[in-house]
DRENRO-237054 format. One record per residue (C-alpha): residue number from 0; chain; z, y, x. Coordinates in pm, whole numbers, plus 32768, in hexadecimal, padded with zeros to 4 digits. Example, Ala and Ser with C-alpha at 12.3 -4.5 7.8 and 13.67 -1.06 7.14 Angstrom:
REM residues 2
<node 0,A,<830C,7E3E,84CE>>
<node 1,A,<82CA,7F96,8557>>
END
This chain:
REM residues 261
<node 0,A,<6D93,54DE,09D3>>
<node 1,A,<6D61,565A,09C0>>
<node 2,A,<6D38,572A,0AF9>>
<node 3,A,<6E7E,57AD,0B87>>
<node 4,A,<6EB5,5925,0B69>>
<node 5,A,<6F8E,59EF,0C54>>
<node 6,A,<7103,5A0B,0C07>>
<node 7,A,<7208,5AFE,0C84>>
<node 8,A,<7301,59F1,0CE6>>
<node 9,A,<72CF,5893,0D73>>
<node 10,A,<73E8,5793,0D7A>>
<node 11,A,<73AC,5662,0E53>>
<node 12,A,<7471,5520,0E48>>
<node 13,A,<74A9,5494,0FA8>>
<node 14,A,<74BF,5315,0FBD>>
<node 15,A,<736F,5289,0F53>>
<node 16,A,<72D2,53E2,0F2A>>
<node 17,A,<72F5,549B,1075>>
<node 18,A,<7347,536F,114F>>
<node 19,A,<739A,51FE,115A>>
<node 20,A,<74A8,51BF,125C>>
<node 21,A,<7445,5295,1386>>
<node 22,A,<72D2,52A2,1334>>
<node 23,A,<7233,53C9,1283>>
<node 24,A,<7152,536B,1161>>
<node 25,A,<6FE5,53DB,114E>>
<node 26,A,<6FA1,5548,1108>>
<node 27,A,<70FF,55CF,113C>>
<node 28,A,<70AF,56BF,1258>>
<node 29,A,<6F72,5740,11B7>>
<node 30,A,<700A,5776,105E>>
<node 31,A,<7149,5821,10D2>>
<node 32,A,<708B,5902,11C1>>
<node 33,A,<6F99,5965,10AD>>
<node 34,A,<70AD,59B1,0FB1>>
<node 35,A,<717C,5A78,10A4>>
<node 36,A,<7054,5B41,111F>>
<node 37,A,<700B,5B99,0FB3>>
<node 38,A,<716F,5C19,0F88>>
<node 39,A,<71E0,5B06,0E9B>>
<node 40,A,<7350,5AAB,0E80>>
<node 41,A,<7391,594C,0F09>>
<node 42,A,<74CE,587B,0EE9>>
<node 43,A,<752D,5714,0F33>>
<node 44,A,<75FC,563D,0E4A>>
<node 45,A,<7693,54E6,0E83>>
<node 46,A,<7782,53FE,0DCF>>
<node 47,A,<77D8,535C,0F1D>>
<node 48,A,<793D,53BD,0F84>>
<node 49,A,<7937,530D,10D7>>
<node 50,A,<78D1,5452,1185>>
<node 51,A,<796A,55AD,116D>>
<node 52,A,<7884,56D3,112C>>
<node 53,A,<789B,572B,129D>>
<node 54,A,<783A,55C8,12FF>>
<node 55,A,<7713,55D2,1210>>
<node 56,A,<76A1,5719,12AD>>
<node 57,A,<76C4,5683,1409>>
<node 58,A,<75F6,5554,13A1>>
<node 59,A,<74E2,562A,1309>>
<node 60,A,<74D4,5702,143F>>
<node 61,A,<74BB,55CA,151B>>
<node 62,A,<738F,556A,1447>>
<node 63,A,<72F7,56C3,148A>>
<node 64,A,<7346,5745,132B>>
<node 65,A,<73FE,5893,1353>>
<node 66,A,<7524,588C,1265>>
<node 67,A,<7675,5934,1246>>
<node 68,A,<779C,5892,1190>>
<node 69,A,<7788,59AB,1090>>
<node 70,A,<763E,591E,1003>>
<node 71,A,<76CD,57C0,0FD2>>
<node 72,A,<7797,5735,0EB0>>
<node 73,A,<781F,55D3,0EAD>>
<node 74,A,<790D,551A,0DC8>>
<node 75,A,<7A33,5552,0EB5>>
<node 76,A,<7A05,56C8,0E9A>>
<node 77,A,<79EB,56B7,0D1E>>
<node 78,A,<7B24,55DE,0D0A>>
<node 79,A,<7BE8,56D9,0DDB>>
<node 80,A,<7B79,57F3,0CF5>>
<node 81,A,<7BD5,572B,0BBD>>
<node 82,A,<7D2E,56D4,0C41>>
<node 83,A,<7D70,5839,0CB5>>
<node 84,A,<7D27,58AC,0B53>>
<node 85,A,<7DE5,579C,0A99>>
<node 86,A,<7EF7,571F,0B82>>
<node 87,A,<7F1F,57EB,0CC3>>
<node 88,A,<8002,5752,0DCB>>
<node 89,A,<8026,560D,0D0E>>
<node 90,A,<8078,54BE,0DB2>>
<node 91,A,<7F54,53CD,0DD4>>
<node 92,A,<7F00,526D,0E3B>>
<node 93,A,<7D98,5256,0EB2>>
<node 94,A,<7CC9,5119,0EAF>>
<node 95,A,<7BC8,51C3,0F8B>>
<node 96,A,<7B64,520C,10EF>>
<node 97,A,<7BEE,5305,11EA>>
<node 98,A,<7AF9,5426,11AC>>
<node 99,A,<7B68,5436,103F>>
<node 100,A,<7CD5,5428,10A6>>
<node 101,A,<7C9A,553C,11A5>>
<node 102,A,<7BF8,561D,109D>>
<node 103,A,<7D1C,55E7,0FAF>>
<node 104,A,<7E22,561F,10BE>>
<node 105,A,<7D78,5764,1128>>
<node 106,A,<7D9A,57DC,0FBF>>
<node 107,A,<7F11,579F,0FBF>>
<node 108,A,<7F2C,564E,0F13>>
<node 109,A,<802D,554E,0F82>>
<node 110,A,<8018,53D4,0F88>>
<node 111,A,<80FE,52B3,0F3F>>
<node 112,A,<8102,513C,0F10>>
<node 113,A,<8242,5142,0E41>>
<node 114,A,<81F3,510C,0CCF>>
<node 115,A,<82F2,51FC,0C40>>
<node 116,A,<8270,5324,0D09>>
<node 117,A,<80F7,52F8,0CD6>>
<node 118,A,<8064,53D0,0BC1>>
<node 119,A,<7EF3,537C,0BEF>>
<node 120,A,<7E42,524C,0C7A>>
<node 121,A,<7CEF,52B3,0D04>>
<node 122,A,<7BE3,51A4,0D06>>
<node 123,A,<7ABD,51DF,0DED>>
<node 124,A,<79B0,5145,0EC8>>
<node 125,A,<7A8F,507F,0FB4>>
<node 126,A,<7A0C,4F8E,10BB>>
<node 127,A,<7B76,4F60,112D>>
<node 128,A,<7BF2,4EE6,0FD9>>
<node 129,A,<7CFC,4DD7,0FF2>>
<node 130,A,<7DDF,4D10,0F10>>
<node 131,A,<7EFC,4DF0,0F85>>
<node 132,A,<7E48,4F23,0EFE>>
<node 133,A,<7E0A,4E6F,0DB5>>
<node 134,A,<7F7B,4E16,0DA0>>
<node 135,A,<7FE9,4F7E,0DDD>>
<node 136,A,<7EF6,4FFD,0CD5>>
<node 137,A,<7F6C,4EF2,0BE2>>
<node 138,A,<80DB,4F47,0C14>>
<node 139,A,<809E,50BF,0C00>>
<node 140,A,<7FDB,50AE,0AB9>>
<node 141,A,<80DC,4FC6,0A1C>>
<node 142,A,<81E0,50CB,0A7D>>
<node 143,A,<811C,51DE,09CC>>
<node 144,A,<8018,525F,0AC2>>
<node 145,A,<7EC3,52C9,0A3C>>
<node 146,A,<7D7D,5233,0ABD>>
<node 147,A,<7C63,531F,0B24>>
<node 148,A,<7B31,52EF,0BFF>>
<node 149,A,<7A41,53A6,0CE1>>
<node 150,A,<790A,52F6,0C5D>>
<node 151,A,<789D,51C1,0BA0>>
<node 152,A,<7766,5155,0C5F>>
<node 153,A,<7735,4FDD,0C64>>
<node 154,A,<76A6,4FDE,0DC2>>
<node 155,A,<7639,50C8,0ED8>>
<node 156,A,<74D4,5095,0F57>>
<node 157,A,<74BE,5048,10CA>>
<node 158,A,<73A3,4FC2,11A5>>
<node 159,A,<735A,4E60,1138>>
<node 160,A,<7425,4E68,0FF7>>
<node 161,A,<756A,4F05,0F86>>
<node 162,A,<76E5,4F0F,0FA1>>
<node 163,A,<77D2,4EDB,0E7A>>
<node 164,A,<784A,5032,0E12>>
<node 165,A,<7969,50CA,0D4D>>
<node 166,A,<7916,5017,0C07>>
<node 167,A,<7996,4ED6,0CA6>>
<node 168,A,<7AE2,4F78,0D05>>
<node 169,A,<7B0A,5012,0BAB>>
<node 170,A,<7AC1,4EC2,0B06>>
<node 171,A,<7BBF,4E08,0BDB>>
<node 172,A,<7CD4,4F00,0B87>>
<node 173,A,<7C78,4F10,0A16>>
<node 174,A,<7C6D,4D95,09FB>>
<node 175,A,<7DC9,4D53,0A7E>>
<node 176,A,<7E73,4E7D,09D7>>
<node 177,A,<7DC4,4E64,0884>>
<node 178,A,<7D86,4FDB,0894>>
<node 179,A,<7C56,50BC,08A0>>
<node 180,A,<7BF5,51BE,09A1>>
<node 181,A,<7C38,530F,08FC>>
<node 182,A,<7B53,53F2,09C5>>
<node 183,A,<7A2A,53B9,0AAB>>
<node 184,A,<79D4,5504,0B51>>
<node 185,A,<788C,54A8,0C00>>
<node 186,A,<772B,54A7,0B73>>
<node 187,A,<76D9,54B3,0A53>>
<node 188,A,<781C,5562,09ED>>
<node 189,A,<782E,56CE,097E>>
<node 190,A,<7925,570A,0A9C>>
<node 191,A,<780F,56CD,0B98>>
<node 192,A,<7720,57A5,0ACF>>
<node 193,A,<781C,58C1,0ADC>>
<node 194,A,<784B,589B,0C54>>
<node 195,A,<76D8,589A,0CA3>>
<node 196,A,<769A,59BA,0BB3>>
<node 197,A,<77A0,5A90,0C5F>>
<node 198,A,<7707,5A3E,0DB1>>
<node 199,A,<759D,5A8D,0D52>>
<node 200,A,<75E5,5BB5,0C6D>>
<node 201,A,<74A0,5B66,0BB4>>
<node 202,A,<748A,5B1D,0A3D>>
<node 203,A,<746C,59A7,0A01>>
<node 204,A,<7323,59CD,0945>>
<node 205,A,<728E,5A60,0A83>>
<node 206,A,<72F5,5934,0B59>>
<node 207,A,<724F,57EA,0BAF>>
<node 208,A,<7331,56BD,0BEF>>
<node 209,A,<728F,55BF,0CD8>>
<node 210,A,<732A,5468,0D08>>
<node 211,A,<72F2,52F1,0D10>>
<node 212,A,<73E4,5285,0BFD>>
<node 213,A,<7397,5297,0A8B>>
<node 214,A,<7500,5266,0A1E>>
<node 215,A,<758F,537C,0AF7>>
<node 216,A,<7490,5474,0B7F>>
<node 217,A,<73A1,5475,0A58>>
<node 218,A,<74B1,5454,094F>>
<node 219,A,<7578,5574,09E3>>
<node 220,A,<744C,5658,0A03>>
<node 221,A,<73D7,5610,08A1>>
<node 222,A,<752F,564A,0809>>
<node 223,A,<7556,5791,08C8>>
<node 224,A,<7405,581B,0859>>
<node 225,A,<7359,57F5,09AA>>
<node 226,A,<71FF,576D,09E9>>
<node 227,A,<7215,561B,0A96>>
<node 228,A,<7146,5559,0B91>>
<node 229,A,<717C,53E8,0BDD>>
<node 230,A,<7115,5387,0D3F>>
<node 231,A,<70C4,5219,0D75>>
<node 232,A,<714F,51FE,0ED6>>
<node 233,A,<72AA,5184,0E7B>>
<node 234,A,<7348,50B5,0D68>>
<node 235,A,<7265,50EC,0C38>>
<node 236,A,<710D,505C,0BF1>>
<node 237,A,<7006,50AB,0AEB>>
<node 238,A,<7067,4F73,0A26>>
<node 239,A,<71C6,5003,09FC>>
<node 240,A,<7140,5125,092E>>
<node 241,A,<7117,504B,07F9>>
<node 242,A,<7292,5021,07DD>>
<node 243,A,<72F8,5180,0843>>
<node 244,A,<73A5,5261,0746>>
<node 245,A,<7329,539A,07F6>>
<node 246,A,<71C0,53AB,086A>>
<node 247,A,<7163,5481,0999>>
<node 248,A,<7070,55A0,0971>>
<node 249,A,<6FBD,5531,0AAE>>
<node 250,A,<6F9E,53EF,0B74>>
<node 251,A,<6F69,5408,0CED>>
<node 252,A,<6EF9,52EF,0DCD>>
<node 253,A,<6F89,53BD,0EED>>
<node 254,A,<7006,5520,0F10>>
<node 255,A,<6EAA,5582,0F88>>
<node 256,A,<6E44,557F,0E19>>
<node 257,A,<6F0C,56C0,0DEF>>
<node 258,A,<6E11,577D,0EC6>>
<node 259,A,<6CE0,581F,0E23>>
<node 260,A,<6B9B,5762,0E59>>
END
């Protein structure tokens, strides 16, 4: 792999890149301190909607990574922006967890379990998913509601393995309703690219996207014209590269590989 030049903007995935669970991964402190001292723009990006931006900032600060909510984008935030643009104040049913619901409520959206009133069913990472939620989604979509989603990750990396993610919830709803999810706002969608671009205010070609997933982090960066770096501390392995549609510009064993020799 070529040596890694300096970029104006650095976008870091969180789960599997910055930390696993509550444990920082190797090189995080050193790399972020070096980039910030050099005046580089740094942002954090996650498809995980089980934390609000404020909760992500609180977690990073607990791990001794100074971060403000304004430098964090997650799929909940992108979904709120998408809905505000396309259907402000609409009535939703959310197959998701409380932080996502809180973000949507704060933006003025209302919620229902009555099929005739629901305009959008939101599928998300939901460790509280039940048959009742599936039934409400089923009834709402059969009554005309549209299906959208925060993200389509198959699983979320955690210490010792992973947790089934939003792709499982989407699949369950699609299977019983014989419909397709219309919009997925999280990585690698252009909606997330727009959100992170507005946050960084740096041209995409001057940014480096660093993440552990080929199908989201690397695909999004490549499509948006960013340079990309795959870090092998999360879900992807070198053997996965053979099947990847988008190849990273750089491969990192840990984030320490971002530092000059």
